[in-house]
DSSP file (Angstrom, degrees, kcal/mol; ACC not computed):
  #  RESIDUE AA STRUCTURE BP1 BP2  ACC     N-H-->O    O-->H-N    N-H-->O    O-->H-N    TCO  KAPPA ALPHA  PHI   PSI    X-CA   Y-CA   Z-CA
    1    1 A M              0   0    0      0, 0.0     2,-0.0     0, 0.0     0, 0.0   0.000 360.0 360.0 360.0 131.1    0.0   -0.1    0.0
    2    2 A K        -     0   0    0     60,-0.0    61,-0.4     1,-0.0     2,-0.3  -0.368 360.0-162.7 -71.0 147.1    1.4    3.4   -1.0
    3    3 A L        -     0   0    0     59,-0.1     2,-0.2    60,-0.1    60,-0.1  -0.911  21.9-109.1-123.8 149.6    2.0    5.9    1.8
    4    4 A F        -     0   0    0     -2,-0.3     2,-0.1     1,-0.1    96,-0.0  -0.539  34.0-121.9 -73.7 148.3    2.4    9.7    1.7
    5    5 A T     >  -     0   0    0     -2,-0.2     4,-2.4     1,-0.1     5,-0.2  -0.441  26.5-108.3 -76.5 159.6    5.9   11.1    2.5
    6    6 A Q  H  > S+     0   0    0      1,-0.2     4,-2.4     2,-0.2     5,-0.2   0.923 124.0  49.5 -59.9 -42.5    6.3   13.5    5.4
    7    7 A D  H  > S+     0   0    0      1,-0.2     4,-1.8     2,-0.2    -1,-0.2   0.849 110.2  50.3 -67.3 -31.4    6.9   16.3    2.8
    8    8 A Q  H  > S+     0   0    0      2,-0.2     4,-2.7     1,-0.2    -2,-0.2   0.926 112.6  47.6 -66.9 -47.7    3.7   15.3    0.7
    9    9 A L  H  X S+     0   0    0     -4,-2.4     4,-2.4     1,-0.2     5,-0.2   0.873 110.4  51.5 -69.6 -38.1    1.6   15.3    4.0
   10   10 A E  H  X S+     0   0    0     -4,-2.4     4,-2.1    -5,-0.2    -1,-0.2   0.917 112.4  47.1 -62.0 -43.1    3.1   18.8    5.0
   11   11 A A  H  X S+     0   0    0     -4,-1.8     4,-2.6     2,-0.2    -2,-0.2   0.967 114.4  44.7 -64.1 -54.8    2.2   20.1    1.6
   12   12 A I  H  X S+     0   0    0     -4,-2.7     4,-2.7     1,-0.2     5,-0.3   0.934 114.8  47.4 -52.3 -51.7   -1.3   18.7    1.5
   13   13 A A  H  X S+     0   0    0     -4,-2.4     4,-2.4     1,-0.2    -1,-0.2   0.866 110.7  54.7 -58.9 -41.6   -2.1   19.8    5.1
   14   14 A G  H  < S+     0   0    0     -4,-2.1    -1,-0.2    -5,-0.2    -2,-0.2   0.936 111.4  44.5 -55.8 -50.0   -0.6   23.3    4.1
   15   15 A A  H >< S+     0   0    0     -4,-2.6     3,-1.2     1,-0.2    -2,-0.2   0.954 117.4  43.5 -67.9 -50.5   -3.0   23.6    1.2
   16   16 A L  H 3< S+     0   0    0     -4,-2.7     7,-2.9     1,-0.2    -1,-0.2   0.816 119.5  42.5 -69.4 -25.3   -6.0   22.4    3.1
   17   17 A G  T 3< S+     0   0    0     -4,-2.4    29,-0.5    -5,-0.3    -1,-0.2   0.184  79.0 144.1-105.9  21.1   -5.2   24.5    6.2
   18   18 A D    <>  -     0   0    0     -3,-1.2     4,-1.5    27,-0.1    -3,-0.1  -0.348  54.0-131.3 -57.8 137.3   -4.2   27.7    4.3
   19   19 A T  T  4 S+     0   0    0      1,-0.2    -1,-0.1     2,-0.2    -3,-0.0   0.902 101.5  27.4 -66.2 -43.5   -5.3   30.7    6.3
   20   20 A E  T  4 S+     0   0    0      1,-0.1    -1,-0.2     0, 0.0    -2,-0.0   0.922 136.2  23.5 -83.1 -43.9   -7.0   32.4    3.3
   21   21 A R  T  4 S+     0   0    0     67,-0.1    -2,-0.2    -6,-0.1    68,-0.2   0.637 106.5  88.6 -96.1 -18.2   -8.0   29.6    0.9
   22   22 A G  S  < S-     0   0    0     -4,-1.5    -5,-0.2     1,-0.2    -6,-0.2   0.073  82.2 -68.1 -86.7-174.7   -8.2   26.7    3.3
   23   23 A L        -     0   0    0     -7,-2.9     2,-0.2    -8,-0.1    -1,-0.2  -0.182  46.6-116.8 -61.3 154.7  -10.7   25.0    5.5
   24   24 A T     >  -     0   0    0      1,-0.1     4,-2.5    21,-0.0     5,-0.2  -0.540  28.8-109.2 -87.5 163.5  -12.1   26.6    8.7
   25   25 A N  H  > S+     0   0    0      1,-0.2     4,-2.2     2,-0.2     5,-0.2   0.897 120.0  51.4 -68.8 -35.4  -11.5   25.1   12.1
   26   26 A P  H  > S+     0   0    0      0, 0.0     4,-1.8     0, 0.0    -1,-0.2   0.885 109.9  49.5 -65.1 -32.4  -15.1   24.0   12.4
   27   27 A E  H  > S+     0   0    0      2,-0.2     4,-3.2     1,-0.2     5,-0.2   0.954 110.5  51.5 -66.7 -40.5  -14.9   22.3    8.9
   28   28 A I  H  X S+     0   0    0     -4,-2.5     4,-2.6     1,-0.2     5,-0.2   0.908 108.5  50.7 -58.9 -44.7  -11.7   20.6   10.1
   29   29 A T  H  X S+     0   0    0     -4,-2.2     4,-1.7     2,-0.2    -1,-0.2   0.910 114.0  44.1 -53.9 -46.1  -13.4   19.3   13.2
   30   30 A L  H  X S+     0   0    0     -4,-1.8     4,-3.1     2,-0.2    -2,-0.2   0.929 114.5  49.3 -71.1 -47.0  -16.3   17.9   11.2
   31   31 A L  H  X S+     0   0    0     -4,-3.2     4,-2.6     1,-0.2    -2,-0.2   0.904 108.6  52.7 -61.1 -43.8  -14.0   16.4    8.5
   32   32 A L  H  <>S+     0   0    0     -4,-2.6     5,-2.9     1,-0.2     4,-0.3   0.925 113.0  43.5 -64.9 -42.4  -11.7   14.7   10.9
   33   33 A A  H ><5S+     0   0    0     -4,-1.7     3,-1.5    -5,-0.2    -1,-0.2   0.939 113.4  52.3 -65.1 -44.2  -14.7   13.0   12.7
   34   34 A S  H 3<5S+     0   0    0     -4,-3.1    -2,-0.2     1,-0.3    -1,-0.2   0.880 111.3  46.3 -62.8 -33.6  -16.2   12.1    9.4
   35   35 A A  T 3<5S-     0   0    0     -4,-2.6    -1,-0.3    -5,-0.2    -2,-0.2   0.453 115.7-115.7 -86.4   2.9  -13.0   10.5    8.2
   36   36 A K  T < 5 +     0   0    0     -3,-1.5     2,-0.4    -4,-0.3    -3,-0.2   0.929  66.8 142.3  69.7  45.4  -12.6    8.7   11.4
   37   37 A M      < -     0   0    0     -5,-2.9    -1,-0.2    -6,-0.1     2,-0.2  -0.909  55.4-108.6-121.6 146.1   -9.4   10.5   12.4
   38   38 A L        -     0   0    0     -2,-0.4    18,-0.1    14,-0.2    17,-0.1  -0.526  28.4-131.3 -70.9 140.5   -8.3   11.6   15.9
   39   39 A D        -     0   0    0     -2,-0.2     3,-0.1     1,-0.1    10,-0.1  -0.857  10.4-154.1 -87.7 112.5   -8.4   15.3   16.3
   40   40 A P        -     0   0    0      0, 0.0     2,-0.2     0, 0.0    -1,-0.1   0.607  42.4-120.6 -73.4  -5.7   -5.0   16.4   17.9
   41   41 A G        -     0   0    0      7,-0.1     2,-0.4     2,-0.1     7,-0.0  -0.609  56.8  -5.8 107.2-165.0   -6.6   19.6   19.4
   42   42 A K  S    S+     0   0    0     -2,-0.2     2,-0.3    -3,-0.1     3,-0.0  -0.548  80.2 109.5 -82.4 122.3   -6.1   23.3   19.2
   43   43 A M  S    S-     0   0    0     -2,-0.4    -2,-0.1     0, 0.0     5,-0.0  -0.880  77.9 -48.3-165.3-175.3   -3.0   24.5   17.1
   44   44 A T     >  -     0   0    0     -2,-0.3     4,-2.3     1,-0.1     5,-0.1  -0.340  59.7-112.9 -63.1 154.0   -2.7   26.2   13.7
   45   45 A K  H  > S+     0   0    0      1,-0.2     4,-2.2   -28,-0.2     5,-0.2   0.853 112.2  48.7 -57.5 -42.5   -4.8   24.6   11.0
   46   46 A R  H  > S+     0   0    0    -29,-0.5     4,-2.7     2,-0.2    -1,-0.2   0.892 114.7  44.7 -69.2 -38.9   -2.1   23.3    8.9
   47   47 A V  H  > S+     0   0    0      2,-0.2     4,-2.9     1,-0.2     5,-0.2   0.868 110.5  55.0 -70.8 -34.7   -0.3   21.7   11.7
   48   48 A R  H  X S+     0   0    0     -4,-2.3     4,-2.1     2,-0.2    -2,-0.2   0.915 113.2  42.8 -56.8 -51.8   -3.6   20.3   13.2
   49   49 A I  H  X S+     0   0    0     -4,-2.2     4,-3.2     2,-0.2     5,-0.2   0.949 114.2  51.0 -65.2 -50.6   -4.3   18.6    9.8
   50   50 A F  H  X S+     0   0    0     -4,-2.7     4,-3.0     1,-0.2     5,-0.2   0.923 110.3  47.9 -47.0 -50.8   -0.8   17.4    9.4
   51   51 A N  H  X S+     0   0    0     -4,-2.9     4,-2.3     1,-0.2     5,-0.3   0.925 113.7  48.1 -64.5 -42.3   -0.7   15.9   12.9
   52   52 A A  H  X S+     0   0    0     -4,-2.1     4,-2.3    -5,-0.2   -14,-0.2   0.949 115.1  46.0 -60.6 -47.3   -4.0   14.1   12.3
   53   53 A F  H  X S+     0   0    0     -4,-3.2     4,-2.9     1,-0.2     5,-0.3   0.933 114.2  47.8 -57.2 -50.9   -2.8   12.8    8.8
   54   54 A L  H  X S+     0   0    0     -4,-3.0     4,-2.2    -5,-0.2     5,-0.2   0.882 112.8  46.2 -62.5 -43.1    0.5   11.7   10.2
   55   55 A K  H  X S+     0   0    0     -4,-2.3     4,-2.3    -5,-0.2     5,-0.2   0.885 114.1  49.7 -72.6 -38.3   -0.9    9.8   13.3
   56   56 A S  H  X S+     0   0    0     -4,-2.3     4,-2.2    -5,-0.3     6,-0.3   0.939 112.5  44.9 -70.3 -41.1   -3.6    8.1   11.1
   57   57 A Q  H  X S+     0   0    0     -4,-2.9     4,-1.2     2,-0.2     5,-0.3   0.856 115.9  48.9 -67.9 -33.2   -1.1    7.0    8.5
   58   58 A N  H  < S+     0   0    0     -4,-2.2    -1,-0.2    -5,-0.3    -2,-0.2   0.903 115.4  42.3 -66.6 -44.0    1.4    5.8   11.1
   59   59 A N  H  < S+     0   0    0     -4,-2.3    -2,-0.2    -5,-0.2    -1,-0.2   0.860 125.2  32.7 -80.6 -29.4   -1.1    3.9   13.1
   60   60 A K  H  < S-     0   0    0     -4,-2.2    -1,-0.2     2,-0.2    -2,-0.2   0.576  92.6-136.8 -97.3 -10.4   -3.0    2.3   10.3
   61   61 A R  S  < S+     0   0    0     -4,-1.2     2,-0.3     1,-0.2    -3,-0.2   0.796  76.8  77.2  52.7  38.1    0.0    1.9    7.9
   62   62 A N  S    S-     0   0    0     -6,-0.3    -2,-0.2    -5,-0.3    -1,-0.2  -0.936  77.5-129.4-151.4 174.4   -2.2    3.1    4.9
   63   63 A R     >  +     0   0    0    -61,-0.4     4,-2.5    -2,-0.3     5,-0.2   0.140  69.0 116.4-113.4  23.5   -3.5    6.4    3.7
   64   64 A T  H  > S+     0   0    0      1,-0.2     4,-1.9     2,-0.2     5,-0.1   0.897  78.1  45.7 -59.5 -45.8   -7.2    5.5    3.3
   65   65 A H  H  > S+     0   0    0      1,-0.2     4,-2.1     2,-0.2    -1,-0.2   0.814 111.8  52.6 -71.3 -27.7   -8.4    8.0    6.0
   66   66 A I  H  > S+     0   0    0      2,-0.2     4,-2.2     1,-0.2    -2,-0.2   0.936 109.0  49.4 -64.4 -48.1   -6.3   10.8    4.5
   67   67 A L  H  X S+     0   0    0     -4,-2.5     4,-2.7     1,-0.2    -2,-0.2   0.825 110.2  51.5 -63.1 -35.4   -7.7   10.1    1.1
   68   68 A E  H  X S+     0   0    0     -4,-1.9     4,-2.4     2,-0.2     5,-0.2   0.895 106.7  53.7 -71.0 -38.3  -11.3   10.2    2.6
   69   69 A F  H  X S+     0   0    0     -4,-2.1     4,-2.7     2,-0.2    -2,-0.2   0.940 110.8  47.0 -56.3 -46.3  -10.6   13.5    4.3
   70   70 A I  H  X S+     0   0    0     -4,-2.2     4,-2.1     1,-0.2    -2,-0.2   0.959 111.4  50.5 -63.4 -48.4   -9.6   15.0    1.0
   71   71 A R  H  < S+     0   0    0     -4,-2.7    -1,-0.2     1,-0.2    -2,-0.2   0.875 114.5  43.2 -54.1 -39.5  -12.6   13.5   -0.7
   72   72 A L  H >< S+     0   0    0     -4,-2.4     3,-1.1     1,-0.2    -1,-0.2   0.870 113.7  50.9 -72.1 -40.3  -15.0   15.0    1.9
   73   73 A A  H 3< S+     0   0    0     -4,-2.7    -2,-0.2     1,-0.2    -1,-0.2   0.757 112.4  46.9 -70.7 -24.2  -13.2   18.3    2.0
   74   74 A M  T 3< S+     0   0    0     -4,-2.1    -1,-0.2    34,-0.2    -2,-0.2   0.176  74.9 130.0-102.5  14.3  -13.4   18.6   -1.9
   75   75 A S    X>  -     0   0    0     -3,-1.1     3,-1.7     1,-0.2     4,-0.6  -0.591  56.2-144.0 -73.3 121.9  -17.0   17.6   -2.2
   76   76 A P  G >4 S+     0   0    0      0, 0.0     3,-1.1     0, 0.0    -1,-0.2   0.787  96.8  67.4 -55.5 -30.1  -18.4   20.5   -4.5
   77   77 A A  G >4 S+     0   0    0      1,-0.2     3,-1.6     2,-0.2     4,-0.3   0.831  90.0  65.3 -64.6 -31.2  -21.7   20.4   -2.6
   78   78 A R  G <4 S+     0   0    0     -3,-1.7     3,-0.3     1,-0.3    -1,-0.2   0.801 103.7  47.8 -56.4 -28.5  -19.8   21.7    0.6
   79   79 A Y  G X< S+     0   0    0     -3,-1.1     3,-0.7    -4,-0.6    -1,-0.3   0.243  74.0 108.8 -98.8  10.7  -19.2   25.0   -1.4
   80   80 A S  T <  S+     0   0    0     -3,-1.6    -1,-0.2     1,-0.3    -2,-0.1   0.812  85.9  43.4 -65.2 -27.0  -22.6   25.6   -2.6
   81   81 A R  T 3  S+     0   0    0     -3,-0.3    -1,-0.3    -4,-0.3    -2,-0.1   0.645 130.0  26.4 -84.5 -21.3  -23.0   28.6   -0.2
   82   82 A E    X>  +     0   0    0     -3,-0.7     3,-2.0    -4,-0.1     4,-0.6  -0.540  69.5 164.6-141.0  64.6  -19.4   29.9   -1.0
   83   83 A P  H >>  +     0   0    0      0, 0.0     4,-0.7     0, 0.0     3,-0.6   0.782  68.0  71.1 -63.9 -25.5  -18.7   28.7   -4.4
   84   84 A Y  H 34 S+     0   0    0      1,-0.2    -5,-0.0     2,-0.1    -2,-0.0   0.703  92.7  59.2 -61.0 -20.5  -15.7   31.1   -4.8
   85   85 A R  H <> S+     0   0    0     -3,-2.0     4,-2.0    -6,-0.2     5,-0.3   0.850  90.7  70.2 -77.5 -32.6  -13.7   29.1   -2.3
   86   86 A F  H <X S+     0   0    0     -3,-0.6     4,-2.6    -4,-0.6     5,-0.2   0.917  97.0  43.1 -62.8 -59.2  -13.7   25.8   -4.2
   87   87 A E  H  X S+     0   0    0     -4,-0.7     4,-2.8     1,-0.2    -1,-0.2   0.873 113.5  49.9 -63.6 -39.1  -11.4   26.4   -7.2
   88   88 A P  H  > S+     0   0    0      0, 0.0     4,-2.2     0, 0.0    -1,-0.2   0.930 114.7  44.5 -61.8 -37.9   -8.7   28.2   -5.3
   89   89 A M  H  X S+     0   0    0     -4,-2.0     4,-3.1     2,-0.2     5,-0.3   0.966 113.8  51.1 -67.7 -48.0   -8.5   25.5   -2.7
   90   90 A R  H  X S+     0   0    0     -4,-2.6     4,-2.8    -5,-0.3    14,-0.2   0.907 110.6  48.6 -56.5 -46.0   -8.6   22.8   -5.4
   91   91 A A  H  X S+     0   0    0     -4,-2.8     4,-1.5    -5,-0.2    56,-0.5   0.927 114.4  44.6 -61.6 -43.2   -5.8   24.4   -7.3
   92   92 A S  H  X S+     0   0    0     -4,-2.2     4,-1.3     2,-0.2    -2,-0.2   0.908 115.1  48.2 -66.9 -42.3   -3.6   24.8   -4.2
   93   93 A L  H  X S+     0   0    0     -4,-3.1     4,-3.1     1,-0.2     3,-0.4   0.913 108.5  54.2 -64.1 -42.9   -4.4   21.2   -3.1
   94   94 A N  H  X S+     0   0    0     -4,-2.8     4,-1.7    -5,-0.3    -1,-0.2   0.839 103.0  58.2 -64.0 -32.8   -3.7   19.9   -6.6
   95   95 A Q  H  < S+     0   0    0     -4,-1.5     4,-0.4    -5,-0.2    -1,-0.2   0.880 112.8  39.6 -62.1 -35.3   -0.2   21.5   -6.5
   96   96 A S  H >< S+     0   0    0     -4,-1.3     3,-1.0    -3,-0.4    -2,-0.2   0.884 114.4  51.8 -81.1 -40.6    0.6   19.6   -3.4
   97   97 A L  H >X>S+     0   0    0     -4,-3.1     3,-2.4     1,-0.2     5,-1.7   0.803  92.2  76.4 -64.2 -27.6   -1.1   16.4   -4.6
   98   98 A A  G ><5S+     0   0    0     -4,-1.7    18,-2.1     1,-0.3     3,-1.3   0.854  88.0  59.0 -55.8 -33.9    0.9   16.5   -7.9
   99   99 A F  G <45S+     0   0    0     -3,-1.0    -1,-0.3    -4,-0.4    -2,-0.2   0.632 109.8  45.2 -75.9  -9.2    4.1   15.2   -6.0
  100  100 A A  G <45S-     0   0    0     -3,-2.4    -1,-0.3    -4,-0.2    -2,-0.2   0.421 120.0-110.6-105.9  -5.3    2.0   12.1   -5.0
  101  101 A G  T <<5S+     0   0    0     -3,-1.3    12,-1.9    -4,-0.6     2,-0.3   0.847  78.2 119.3  70.5  35.9    0.7   11.6   -8.4
  102  102 A L  E   < -A  112   0A   0     -5,-1.7    -1,-0.3    10,-0.3     2,-0.3  -0.894  37.6-174.9-127.6 160.4   -2.9   12.6   -7.5
  103  103 A V  E     -A  111   0A   0      8,-2.1     8,-3.1    -2,-0.3     2,-0.5  -0.968  22.2-133.9-151.1 152.0   -5.4   15.2   -8.5
  104  104 A V  E     -A  110   0A   0     -2,-0.3    47,-0.4     6,-0.2     6,-0.2  -0.963  27.5-145.1-108.9 124.3   -8.8   16.3   -7.5
  105  105 A D    >   -     0   0    0      4,-2.5     3,-2.1    -2,-0.5   -11,-0.0  -0.127  33.4 -92.2 -78.7 177.3  -11.1   16.9  -10.4
  106  106 A D  T 3  S+     0   0    0      1,-0.3    -1,-0.1     2,-0.1   -16,-0.0   0.601 126.6  57.1 -76.1  -5.3  -13.9   19.5  -10.6
  107  107 A A  T 3  S-     0   0    0      2,-0.2    -1,-0.3   -32,-0.1     3,-0.1   0.344 121.7-107.3 -90.2   4.2  -16.3   17.0   -9.2
  108  108 A G  S <  S+     0   0    0     -3,-2.1     2,-0.3     1,-0.3   -34,-0.2   0.605  72.2 141.3  81.8   8.9  -14.2   16.5   -6.2
  109  109 A R        -     0   0    0      1,-0.0    -4,-2.5   -34,-0.0     2,-0.3  -0.678  46.0-133.6 -87.8 137.1  -13.0   13.1   -7.2
  110  110 A L  E     +A  104   0A   0     -2,-0.3     2,-0.3    -6,-0.2    -6,-0.2  -0.696  35.6 157.3 -84.0 137.8   -9.4   12.0   -6.5
  111  111 A S  E     -A  103   0A   0     -8,-3.1    -8,-2.1    -2,-0.3     2,-0.2  -0.942  40.9 -85.1-150.5 177.8   -7.6   10.2   -9.3
  112  112 A S  E     +A  102   0A   0     -2,-0.3   -10,-0.3   -10,-0.2     2,-0.3  -0.533  47.1 165.0 -85.4 153.7   -4.2    9.5  -10.5
  113  113 A S        -     0   0    0    -12,-1.9     2,-0.1    -2,-0.2   -10,-0.0  -0.902  45.3 -53.4-150.0-177.2   -2.1   11.7  -12.5
  114  114 A E        -     0   0    0     -2,-0.3     2,-0.6     1,-0.1   -13,-0.3  -0.400  59.1-127.6 -59.3 135.2    1.3   12.6  -13.8
  115  115 A R        -     0   0    0    -14,-0.2     2,-0.3   -15,-0.1   -16,-0.2  -0.699  13.9-135.0 -90.3 125.2    3.7   12.8  -10.8
  116  116 A A        +     0   0    0    -18,-2.1     3,-0.1    -2,-0.6   -15,-0.1  -0.598  26.9 172.8 -76.2 141.4    5.8   15.9  -10.5
  117  117 A V        +     0   0    0     -2,-0.3     2,-0.3     1,-0.2    -1,-0.1   0.706  56.2  35.7-117.6 -38.2    9.3   15.2   -9.6
  118  118 A T  S  > S-     0   0    0      1,-0.1     4,-1.9     0, 0.0    -1,-0.2  -0.830  71.1-122.4-120.9 157.2   11.2   18.4   -9.8
  119  119 A L  H  > S+     0   0    0     -2,-0.3     4,-4.0     2,-0.2     5,-0.3   0.967 113.0  53.4 -59.7 -52.7   10.5   22.0   -8.9
  120  120 A P  H  > S+     0   0    0      0, 0.0     4,-2.1     0, 0.0    -1,-0.2   0.874 108.3  50.0 -52.6 -35.5   11.2   23.3  -12.4
  121  121 A Q  H  > S+     0   0    0      2,-0.2     4,-2.5     1,-0.2    -2,-0.2   0.920 112.9  47.9 -62.8 -43.8    8.8   20.7  -13.8
  122  122 A A  H  X S+     0   0    0     -4,-1.9     4,-2.3     1,-0.2     5,-0.2   0.940 112.3  49.3 -69.4 -46.2    6.1   22.0  -11.3
  123  123 A Q  H  X S+     0   0    0     -4,-4.0     4,-1.8     1,-0.2    -1,-0.2   0.859 110.5  50.4 -63.3 -29.7    6.8   25.6  -12.2
  124  124 A R  H  X S+     0   0    0     -4,-2.1     4,-2.5    -5,-0.3    -2,-0.2   0.909 112.0  45.8 -65.9 -46.9    6.5   24.9  -15.9
  125  125 A L  H  X S+     0   0    0     -4,-2.5     4,-2.0     1,-0.2    -2,-0.2   0.851 113.9  50.2 -67.5 -29.8    3.2   23.1  -15.5
  126  126 A A  H  X S+     0   0    0     -4,-2.3     4,-2.1     2,-0.2    -1,-0.2   0.857 110.5  49.7 -73.1 -37.3    2.0   26.0  -13.2
  127  127 A H  H  X S+     0   0    0     -4,-1.8     4,-2.6    -5,-0.2    -2,-0.2   0.955 110.0  49.8 -68.2 -50.0    3.0   28.6  -15.7
  128  128 A E  H  X S+     0   0    0     -4,-2.5     4,-1.8     1,-0.2    -2,-0.2   0.937 113.0  47.4 -48.8 -55.8    1.3   26.8  -18.7
  129  129 A L  H  X S+     0   0    0     -4,-2.0     4,-2.4     1,-0.2     5,-0.2   0.927 111.1  49.0 -60.4 -47.0   -1.9   26.5  -16.8
  130  130 A R  H  X S+     0   0    0     -4,-2.1     4,-3.0     1,-0.2    -1,-0.2   0.931 111.5  50.8 -58.2 -45.8   -2.0   30.1  -15.5
  131  131 A A  H  X S+     0   0    0     -4,-2.6     4,-1.2     1,-0.2    -1,-0.2   0.835 111.5  47.5 -59.7 -36.0   -1.3   31.3  -19.1
  132  132 A D  H  X S+     0   0    0     -4,-1.8     4,-0.9     2,-0.2    -1,-0.2   0.881 111.8  49.5 -72.2 -38.4   -4.1   29.3  -20.4
  133  133 A L  H  <>S+     0   0    0     -4,-2.4     5,-2.2     1,-0.2     3,-0.4   0.878 110.7  50.1 -68.9 -43.0   -6.5   30.4  -17.7
  134  134 A E  H ><5S+     0   0    0     -4,-3.0     3,-0.7    -5,-0.2    -1,-0.2   0.800 106.4  56.1 -70.7 -25.6   -5.7   34.1  -18.3
  135  135 A G  H 3<5S+     0   0    0     -4,-1.2    -1,-0.2     1,-0.2    -2,-0.2   0.747 105.6  52.7 -70.7 -22.9   -6.2   33.6  -22.0
  136  136 A R  T 3<5S-     0   0    0     -4,-0.9    -1,-0.2    -3,-0.4    -2,-0.2   0.415 120.0-110.0 -95.3   2.1   -9.7   32.4  -21.2
  137  137 A G  T < 5 +     0   0    0     -3,-0.7    -3,-0.2     1,-0.2    -2,-0.1   0.765  55.7 170.3  80.2  22.6  -10.5   35.5  -19.1
  138  138 A V      < -     0   0    0     -5,-2.2    -1,-0.2     1,-0.1     5,-0.0  -0.447  46.9 -89.1 -66.9 143.3  -10.5   33.7  -15.8
  139  139 A H    >>  -     0   0    0      1,-0.1     4,-2.2    -2,-0.1     3,-1.4  -0.232  34.8-124.9 -51.5 131.6  -10.6   35.9  -12.7
  140  140 A P  H 3> S+     0   0    0      0, 0.0     4,-2.2     0, 0.0     5,-0.2   0.780 108.3  61.5 -54.9 -26.3   -7.1   36.9  -11.6
  141  141 A D  H 3> S+     0   0    0      2,-0.2     4,-1.1     1,-0.2    -2,-0.1   0.869 107.0  43.4 -65.8 -37.6   -7.7   35.6   -8.1
  142  142 A V  H <> S+     0   0    0     -3,-1.4     4,-1.0     2,-0.2     3,-0.2   0.932 115.6  48.6 -78.9 -45.5   -8.3   32.0   -9.5
  143  143 A S  H  < S+     0   0    0     -4,-2.2     3,-0.4     1,-0.2    -2,-0.2   0.875 109.2  53.4 -59.7 -33.6   -5.2   32.2  -11.9
  144  144 A H  H  < S+     0   0    0     -4,-2.2    -1,-0.2    -5,-0.3    -2,-0.2   0.872 110.5  46.5 -65.8 -36.5   -2.9   33.5   -9.2
  145  145 A S  H  < S+     0   0    0     -4,-1.1    -1,-0.2    -5,-0.2     2,-0.2   0.572  85.8 111.4 -88.7  -5.9   -3.8   30.6   -6.9
  146  146 A V     <  -     0   0    0     -4,-1.0     2,-0.1    -3,-0.4   -54,-0.1  -0.507  48.4-176.3 -72.5 132.8   -3.4   28.0   -9.6
  147  147 A G    >   -     0   0    0    -56,-0.5     3,-0.8     1,-0.2   -18,-0.1  -0.296  34.5 -44.3-113.1-162.9   -0.4   25.9   -8.9
  148  148 A L  T 3  S+     0   0    0      1,-0.2    -1,-0.2    -2,-0.1   -50,-0.2  -0.288 113.3   5.7 -69.3 147.7    1.4   23.0  -10.8
  149  149 A N  T 3  S+     0   0    0    -27,-0.2    -1,-0.2     1,-0.2   -23,-0.1   0.775  77.4 173.7  56.4  36.5   -0.4   20.1  -12.4
  150  150 A C    <   -     0   0    0     -3,-0.8    -1,-0.2   -25,-0.2   -59,-0.1  -0.405  54.7 -60.2 -67.7 155.6   -3.9   21.3  -11.9
  151  151 A L    >   -     0   0    0    -47,-0.4     3,-1.8     1,-0.2     4,-0.4  -0.022  43.0-140.5 -47.4 129.5   -6.5   19.2  -13.6
  152  152 A P  T >> S+     0   0    0      0, 0.0     4,-2.0     0, 0.0     3,-0.9   0.709  97.2  71.6 -69.0 -16.3   -5.9   19.2  -17.3
  153  153 A T  H 3> S+     0   0    0      1,-0.3     4,-1.6     2,-0.2    -2,-0.1   0.722  86.4  66.3 -72.5 -18.8   -9.8   19.3  -18.0
  154  154 A I  H <4 S+     0   0    0     -3,-1.8    -1,-0.3     2,-0.2    -3,-0.1   0.893 108.0  40.5 -66.2 -29.9   -9.6   23.0  -16.7
  155  155 A I  H <4 S+     0   0    0     -3,-0.9    -2,-0.2    -4,-0.4    -1,-0.2   0.901 120.3  42.1 -76.5 -43.5   -7.5   23.5  -20.0
  156  156 A S  H  < S+     0   0    0     -4,-2.0    -1,-0.2     2,-0.1    -2,-0.2   0.564  96.4  82.0 -90.2  -4.9   -9.6   21.4  -22.2
  157  157 A T  S  < S-     0   0    0     -4,-1.6     3,-0.1    -5,-0.1     2,-0.0  -0.868  82.0-121.8-100.9 124.7  -13.1   22.4  -21.1
  158  158 A P        -     0   0    0      0, 0.0     2,-0.2     0, 0.0    -2,-0.1  -0.320  27.4-112.1 -65.9 147.1  -14.4   25.6  -22.7
  159  159 A C        -     0   0    0      1,-0.1     2,-0.5    -2,-0.0    -5,-0.0  -0.533  27.1-130.1 -75.8 143.1  -15.3   28.3  -20.4
  160  160 A K        -     0   0    0     -2,-0.2    -1,-0.1    -3,-0.1    -3,-0.0  -0.824  22.3-155.8 -97.6 129.8  -19.1   29.0  -20.4
  161  161 A R              0   0    0     -2,-0.5     0, 0.0     1,-0.1     0, 0.0  -0.775 360.0 360.0-101.7 149.4  -19.9   32.7  -20.7
  162  162 A P              0   0    0      0, 0.0    -1,-0.1     0, 0.0    -2,-0.0   0.496 360.0 360.0 -68.2 360.0  -23.2   34.3  -19.5
């Protein structure tokens, strides 16, 4: 069974616990319980998520509960009242997941993807996607937050204009 490395867990927790684009503390509490993970208690969001992920993976010797947390966190229905939060968080998370060869699609599903190995590769992928989004007239806040290896369907799906 594949496991996340410590640096992958730190990056994923950093994306999910980001101060501006990440989950709120009440959301983290709910998601940890829903994914059957122990809540390590009060601390910064990213450290809280990282500690919960690390403890779960070390105790169970798999990443099943971490993947479930991500699936639950990225369910599009969760963002129906605040849809502007979904894409920036997904872009940030996908940047982190790319190093594990994973991606969250626009329906919130996790799937395998090309694995980023180097920072130059990651920067190249991020630059290409940002350029494509800007060419489509995507809001600057979204294109600014897009990181490496975000879902290729963002590029291949035409934007719907009102």
